C-alpha positions in Angstrom: -4.2 30.1 -97.5 -3.6 31.6 -101.0 -0.7 33.9 -101.8 -1.5 37.0 -103.7 -0.4 37.0 -107.3 -0.7 40.6 -108.7 0.7 39.6 -112.1 -2.5 37.7 -112.7 -4.2 41.1 -113.2 -1.8 42.3 -115.9 -3.9 41.2 -118.9 -7.0 43.0 -117.4 -4.9 46.1 -116.8 -3.5 46.0 -120.3 -6.9 45.7 -121.9 -8.2 48.6 -119.9 -5.2 50.7 -120.7 -5.5 50.1 -124.5 -9.2 51.0 -124.4 -8.6 54.3 -122.6 -5.6 55.1 -124.8 -7.8 54.6 -127.9 -10.5 56.9 -126.6 -8.0 59.5 -125.5 -6.3 59.8 -128.9 -9.7 59.8 -130.7 -11.3 62.7 -128.8 -8.1 64.7 -128.5 -7.0 64.4 -132.1 -10.4 65.9 -133.2 -10.1 68.9 -130.9 -9.1 72.3 -132.5 -6.5 73.0 -129.7 -5.6 69.4 -129.0 -1.9 68.5 -128.7 -2.4 64.7 -128.5 -2.7 63.6 -132.2 -1.1 60.2 -132.4 -0.9 57.0 -130.4 2.7 57.8 -129.7 1.6 61.1 -128.2 -1.0 59.3 -126.1 1.5 56.7 -124.9 4.0 59.4 -123.9 1.3 61.3 -122.0 0.0 58.3 -120.2 3.5 57.2 -119.4 4.5 60.5 -117.8 1.1 60.6 -115.9 1.2 57.0 -114.6 4.8 57.4 -113.4 3.9 60.8 -111.8 6.6 62.6 -113.8 4.3 65.0 -115.6 6.5 67.1 -118.0 3.5 69.1 -119.1 4.4 69.0 -122.8 1.3 67.0 -123.6 -2.1 67.4 -121.9 -5.8 66.8 -122.7 -8.0 69.7 -123.6 -11.4 68.1 -124.0 -13.8 67.2 -121.2 -13.6 63.5 -122.1 -9.8 63.6 -122.4 -9.5 65.2 -118.9 -11.7 62.5 -117.4 -9.5 59.9 -118.9 -6.5 61.8 -117.6 -8.0 61.7 -114.1 -8.4 57.9 -114.4 -4.8 57.6 -115.4 -3.8 59.7 -112.4 -5.8 57.5 -110.1 -4.2 54.4 -111.6 -0.8 55.9 -110.8 -1.6 55.7 -107.1 -1.8 51.9 -107.2 0.6 51.1 -110.0 3.7 51.7 -108.0 2.4 49.5 -105.2 1.6 46.7 -107.7 5.0 46.9 -109.3 6.8 46.9 -106.0 4.7 44.1 -104.6 5.3 42.1 -107.8 9.0 42.7 -107.6 9.1 41.6 -103.9 7.1 38.4 -104.6 9.3 37.7 -107.6 12.5 38.2 -105.6 11.3 36.1 -102.6 9.6 33.4 -104.7 12.1 33.0 -107.6 15.3 35.0 -107.3 16.0 34.4 -103.6 15.6 30.6 -103.9 18.0 30.4 -106.8 20.5 32.5 -104.8 20.1 30.1 -101.8 20.7 27.1 -104.1 24.1 28.5 -104.9 25.0 29.8 -101.4 23.5 27.1 -99.2 24.2 23.8 -101.1 24.9 21.8 -98.0 22.1 23.1 -95.7 18.9 21.2 -95.1 16.1 22.2 -97.4 12.4 21.9 -96.4 10.1 22.4 -99.4 6.3 22.8 -98.8 4.2 22.1 -101.9 1.1 23.8 -100.5 0.6 26.6 -98.0 -1.6 26.3 -95.0 -1.6 27.4 -91.3 -0.5 23.8 -90.4 2.4 23.7 -92.8 3.5 27.3 -91.9 3.6 26.3 -88.2 5.6 23.2 -89.0 7.9 25.3 -91.0 8.5 27.7 -88.1 9.3 24.7 -85.8 11.8 23.4 -88.4 13.4 26.8 -88.6 13.7 26.9 -84.8 15.2 23.4 -84.7 17.7 24.2 -87.5 18.3 27.9 -87.9 20.6 27.3 -90.9 18.0 25.3 -92.9 16.2 26.8 -95.9 12.4 26.9 -95.8 10.6 27.3 -99.1 6.9 27.3 -100.0 6.1 26.5 -103.6 3.0 26.0 -105.6 2.2 22.7 -107.2 0.4 24.0 -110.3 1.1 25.1 -113.8 0.9 28.8 -113.4 3.3 28.9 -110.5 6.5 30.9 -110.8 8.4 28.2 -109.0 7.6 24.5 -108.8 9.3 21.7 -106.7 10.7 19.9 -109.8 12.8 23.0 -110.7 14.3 23.2 -107.2 15.1 19.5 -106.9 16.6 19.4 -110.4 18.8 22.5 -109.7 19.8 21.2 -106.2 20.9 17.8 -107.6 22.0 16.3 -104.4 18.7 16.1 -102.4 19.7 13.8 -99.6 19.2 16.7 -97.2 16.0 17.8 -98.8 12.5 17.1 -97.3 9.4 17.6 -99.5 6.1 18.1 -97.7 3.0 17.2 -99.7 0.2 18.6 -97.6 -3.3 19.7 -98.7 -7.0 19.0 -98.5 -6.9 16.1 -101.0 -5.3 12.8 -99.9 -5.3 11.5 -103.4 -3.8 14.8 -104.7 -1.1 14.6 -102.1 -0.2 11.0 -103.0 -0.1 11.9 -106.7 2.2 14.8 -106.0 4.5 12.5 -103.9 4.6 9.9 -106.6 6.2 12.4 -108.9 9.3 12.7 -106.7 9.8 9.0 -105.6 12.8 8.7 -107.9 14.6 11.6 -106.2 16.8 11.4 -103.1 14.5 13.7 -101.2 12.6 12.5 -98.1 8.9 12.8 -98.9 6.4 13.5 -96.1 2.9 13.0 -97.6 -0.3 13.8 -95.7 -2.7 11.0 -96.6 -4.9 8.4 -94.9 -4.6 6.2 -98.0 -1.8 3.7 -98.0 -0.3 2.0 -101.1 0.9 -1.5 -100.6 4.5 -0.4 -101.3 6.3 2.8 -100.5 9.7 4.0 -101.4 12.3 3.9 -98.6 12.2 7.7 -98.3 8.5 8.2 -98.2 6.4 8.8 -95.0 2.7 8.9 -94.9 0.9 10.7 -92.1 -2.5 12.1 -91.2 -3.5 14.5 -88.4 -5.9 12.0 -86.9 -3.3 9.2 -86.4 -0.8 11.8 -85.1 -3.3 13.1 -82.6 -4.1 9.6 -81.4 -0.4 8.6 -81.1 0.3 11.9 -79.3 -2.5 11.3 -76.8 -1.8 7.7 -75.8 1.9 8.5 -75.5 1.4 11.5 -73.3 -1.4 10.0 -71.2 -0.9 6.2 -71.3 -3.0 3.6 -69.5 -1.4 2.5 -66.3 -4.2 0.6 -64.5 -5.3 -2.7 -65.9 -8.9 -2.2 -65.0 -9.3 1.4 -66.3 -12.7 2.6 -67.5 -12.5 4.8 -70.6 -15.3 6.6 -72.4 -14.7 7.9 -75.9 -17.3 10.5 -77.1 -17.4 11.6 -80.7 -17.7 10.6 -84.3 -15.4 10.8 -87.3 -11.7 10.2 -88.0 -10.3 11.5 -84.8 -12.5 9.2 -82.7 -11.8 6.1 -84.8 -8.1 6.8 -84.7 -8.2 7.2 -80.9 -10.0 3.9 -80.5 -7.8 1.9 -82.9 -4.5 3.2 -81.4 -5.8 2.5 -77.9 -6.7 -1.1 -78.6 -3.2 -1.7 -80.2 -1.1 0.3 -77.8 -2.8 -0.3 -74.4 -1.5 -3.8 -73.7 0.0 -3.8 -70.2 -1.1 -7.1 -68.6 -2.4 -10.5 -69.8 -5.3 -10.2 -67.4 -6.2 -6.6 -67.9 -9.9 -5.7 -68.1 -9.9 -2.2 -69.6 -13.4 -1.1 -70.5 -14.0 1.2 -73.5 -17.5 2.8 -73.8 -17.8 4.5 -77.2 -20.5 7.1 -77.8 -20.9 8.1 -81.4 -21.3 6.8 -84.9 -18.8 3.9 -85.2 -20.7 1.9 -87.8 -18.0 2.2 -90.4 -15.3 1.3 -87.8 -17.2 -1.8 -86.8 -17.7 -2.9 -90.3 -14.0 -2.5 -91.1 -13.1 -4.5 -88.0 -15.4 -7.5 -87.7 -13.0 -9.3 -85.3 -13.3 -6.7 -82.5 -14.2 -9.4 -79.9 -11.0 -11.2 -80.7 -9.0 -8.0 -80.7 -10.2 -6.9 -77.3 -9.5 -10.2 -75.6 -10.1 -9.7 -71.9 -10.8 -6.0 -72.5 -14.4 -4.9 -73.1 -15.8 -2.5 -75.7 -19.3 -1.2 -75.7 -20.8 0.8 -78.5 -23.9 3.0 -77.8 -26.0 5.2 -80.0 -27.4 7.0 -76.9 -26.7 10.7 -76.4 -23.3 11.2 -74.8 -25.0 12.6 -71.6 -27.7 10.0 -71.4 -26.1 8.1 -68.5 -24.6 10.8 -66.3 -24.0 8.5 -63.4 -21.9 6.1 -65.4 -20.1 9.1 -67.0 -19.2 10.5 -63.6 -17.7 7.1 -62.5 -15.5 6.8 -65.6 -11.7 7.0 -65.1 -11.2 9.1 -68.2 -13.6 10.8 -70.5 -12.3 11.8 -73.9 -14.2 14.1 -76.2 -12.8 13.4 -79.7 -15.3 14.5 -82.3 -14.0 15.9 -85.6 -15.8 19.1 -84.8 -13.7 20.9 -82.2 -16.6 23.3 -81.3 -18.8 20.3 -80.6 -16.1 19.0 -78.2 -15.8 22.4 -76.5 -19.6 22.6 -76.1 -19.8 19.1 -74.6 -16.9 19.4 -72.2 -18.4 22.7 -71.0 -21.8 21.1 -70.4 -20.2 18.1 -68.6 -18.1 20.1 -66.2 -21.0 22.5 -65.6 -23.7 20.0 -64.7 -21.9 16.8 -63.7 -19.4 15.9 -61.0 -16.7 13.7 -62.5 -14.3 11.5 -60.6 -11.9 10.8 -63.5 -10.0 13.1 -65.9 -11.7 14.8 -68.7 -9.8 15.2 -72.0 -10.9 17.1 -75.2 -9.7 17.8 -78.7 -10.1 21.6 -78.5 -8.1 24.7 -79.2 -9.3 26.3 -76.0 -8.4 25.1 -72.6 -11.5 24.6 -70.4 -10.8 24.8 -66.6 -11.2 21.3 -65.1 -10.2 19.5 -68.4 -7.1 18.7 -70.4 -7.0 20.0 -73.9 -5.0 18.1 -76.6 -4.6 17.8 -80.3 -3.8 21.5 -81.0 -2.0 22.6 -84.1 1.1 23.3 -81.9 1.1 19.7 -80.5 0.4 17.8 -83.7 2.3 19.6 -86.4 5.8 19.1 -84.9 8.8 17.8 -86.8 9.1 14.6 -84.7 5.5 13.6 -85.0 5.2 14.4 -88.8 8.6 13.1 -89.8 8.8 10.5 -87.0 12.6 10.5 -87.3 13.3 8.8 -84.0 10.5 6.3 -84.4 11.5 5.4 -87.9 15.1 4.9 -86.8 14.1 2.6 -84.0 11.7 0.6 -86.2 14.4 0.2 -88.9 16.9 -0.8 -86.2 14.5 -3.4 -84.9 14.1 -4.9 -88.4 17.9 -4.9 -88.9 18.3 -6.8 -85.7 15.6 -9.3 -86.7 17.1 -9.7 -90.2 20.6 -10.2 -88.9 19.5 -12.9 -86.4 17.4 -14.6 -89.0 20.4 -15.0 -91.3 19.4 -12.2 -93.6 16.4 -14.3 -94.7 14.0 -11.3 -94.2 13.8 -8.6 -96.8 15.7 -5.3 -96.3 13.7 -2.3 -95.1 13.3 -0.7 -98.5 11.7 -3.8 -99.9 9.1 -4.3 -97.1 5.4 -3.7 -97.7 3.7 -0.8 -96.1 2.0 -3.2 -93.6 5.3 -4.8 -92.5 6.8 -1.4 -92.0 3.8 -0.3 -89.9 4.2 -3.6 -87.9 7.8 -2.6 -87.1 6.6 1.0 -86.2 4.0 -0.4 -83.8 6.6 -2.6 -82.2 8.9 0.4 -81.7 5.9 2.4 -80.4 5.3 -0.1 -77.7 8.8 0.0 -76.3 8.1 2.8 -73.8 5.1 0.7 -72.6 7.4 -2.3 -72.0 9.9 -0.2 -70.1 7.2 1.3 -67.9 6.1 -2.3 -67.1 9.6 -3.4 -66.3 10.6 -0.4 -64.2 7.2 0.3 -62.6 7.7 3.9 -63.6 4.6 5.6 -65.2 6.6 8.8 -66.0 8.8 7.3 -68.8 7.9 8.6 -72.3 11.1 8.7 -74.4 13.7 6.2 -73.2 17.4 6.8 -73.6 20.3 4.4 -73.6 20.5 4.3 -69.8 16.8 3.6 -69.5 17.0 0.8 -72.1 19.8 -0.8 -70.2 18.0 -0.5 -66.8 14.9 -2.0 -68.3 16.7 -4.9 -69.9 18.4 -5.7 -66.6 15.0 -5.8 -64.9 13.8 -8.2 -67.6 16.8 -10.6 -67.1 16.2 -10.6 -63.3 12.5 -11.6 -63.7 11.5 -15.1 -62.6 10.0 -17.7 -64.9 6.4 -16.8 -64.3 7.0 -13.1 -64.8 8.9 -13.8 -68.0 6.0 -15.9 -69.2 3.6 -13.0 -68.5 5.9 -10.7 -70.5 5.9 -13.1 -73.4 2.1 -13.2 -73.4 1.9 -9.3 -73.3 4.0 -9.2 -76.5 1.9 -11.9 -78.2 -1.3 -10.1 -77.4 0.1 -6.8 -78.8 1.3 -8.5 -82.0 -2.0 -10.3 -82.4 -4.1 -7.2 -81.9 -2.1 -5.3 -84.5 -2.7 -8.0 -87.1 -6.3 -8.6 -86.3 -6.9 -4.8 -86.4 -5.5 -4.9 -90.0 -7.8 -7.6 -91.2 -5.7 -10.7 -90.6 -7.3 -13.9 -89.4 -6.3 -17.3 -88.0 -5.6 -20.1 -90.5 -3.5 -23.3 -90.1 -1.3 -22.3 -93.0 0.1 -18.8 -93.5 -1.0 -16.8 -96.5 0.2 -13.2 -96.6 -1.9 -12.3 -99.6 -5.1 -13.5 -97.9 -3.9 -12.2 -94.5 -4.0 -15.6 -92.8 -1.6 -16.6 -90.0 -1.4 -19.8 -87.8 -0.2 -17.8 -84.8 -3.3 -15.7 -84.4 -4.6 -17.7 -81.5 -4.5 -17.4 -77.7 -1.1 -17.5 -76.1 -1.8 -20.8 -74.3 -2.5 -22.5 -77.6 1.0 -21.8 -78.9 3.7 -24.4 -78.7 6.4 -23.8 -76.1 8.8 -22.9 -78.9 6.5 -20.3 -80.3 5.8 -18.9 -76.8 9.5 -18.5 -76.2 9.9 -16.4 -79.4 7.8 -13.7 -77.8 10.9 -13.1 -75.5 12.4 -11.4 -78.6 10.3 -8.2 -78.2 11.8 -7.7 -74.7 15.4 -8.9 -75.5 15.5 -6.1 -78.1 15.8 -3.7 -75.2 19.3 -5.0 -74.5 20.4 -4.6 -78.1 19.0 -1.1 -78.3 20.9 -0.2 -75.0 24.1 -1.2 -76.7 23.8 1.0 -79.8 21.1 3.6 -78.9 22.2 7.1 -79.8 
């Protein structure tokens, strides 16, 4: 969405005005009864005409002059609107922000580099969440009247400033974010690209991963033999599958079946260890049309239409429900709710402060790392020095906590645990017998191993982080008793979180 900039037309208007003024003076000064003889006369006449004052002391007498006069009269109709519009935009875009800088120094500031329907919706949610916050849209280009650098420099203390770098270009967003890494502002950058290192106050996100995380959190797998069919091609479909394989670890003996209909050639090339990642689960890729095997489709526990093209999803889910009886639940990434299916991934669901800024998830992940660092004698690096991969590993661990709690409490409704829930789950863990504890340890090892394998790590007798090699990337039963016992750690964290969870 582009904002109107009427001042861009000022050079064109000026050139047209000077040309008409020249013609007016030329024809009127040569007329016998003409009263407009000089450019000063012409300027005075045009000024009184354009401002609709019209003193009547100067006026054209020739036919050409009167035509030019009519043009000036018509110009006067739009001139006032342009001037008022420019003044309003100038006030809202430049003057008002500077007033706010002086009158709201301690309030939270949310600055959006680019304007889009998604960012405007996010801004409205932020405003609802914090009515005292200041929301500001700027333009990240040279001809803008107000740019982020000016605001950050004038604000000085930017610890309560959040800068959103959103736009169509991932590389452009990353470049914009890089310019503000030395500031105190929190930077939320929309990008699928991931540098090896990020500043402590920089968050990368993309709508595809947000959608996948939203879905599997809201509709988690609860049966260890569930049959899931993903239908679609593109970034949404790939994110849905990747997040599912990492997140849906609920039992060492689970046999979840994923049937994937779509173009996943790129996904398979990027993940050559899919057979190791899946373990006891099964994944089948097919190039057949999504409705080629209607009987198998009808017997699936859940069908997920997740193509990048939402209209394609809408068309397919409509066809499925019209012609085929389905025993399971049908989900679709659509903006329109189709009776008999569950729509998800809408703008209102994805572009929320918590999903984009992941405040709670980040806090939990950082807390998990602090606990690990403390218990390892501060041998581990502090959070701000961690690589992007290690941070994501902590985030994945934090994301799996609700899954662990559902397993411990046998409660499929838990989504966002609180202090009481953490404590109750930890108590259930402590009361588990030895065999059950061993099963829990194996679940955590499988989850950890899947995350690493999905990110290109492989087994090797000697660890090499640069080459992504690790000696523990092997079946749980091949680990030493000491290494197996370490997988208790992911469950014992529930007790620590219960003590200090806010």
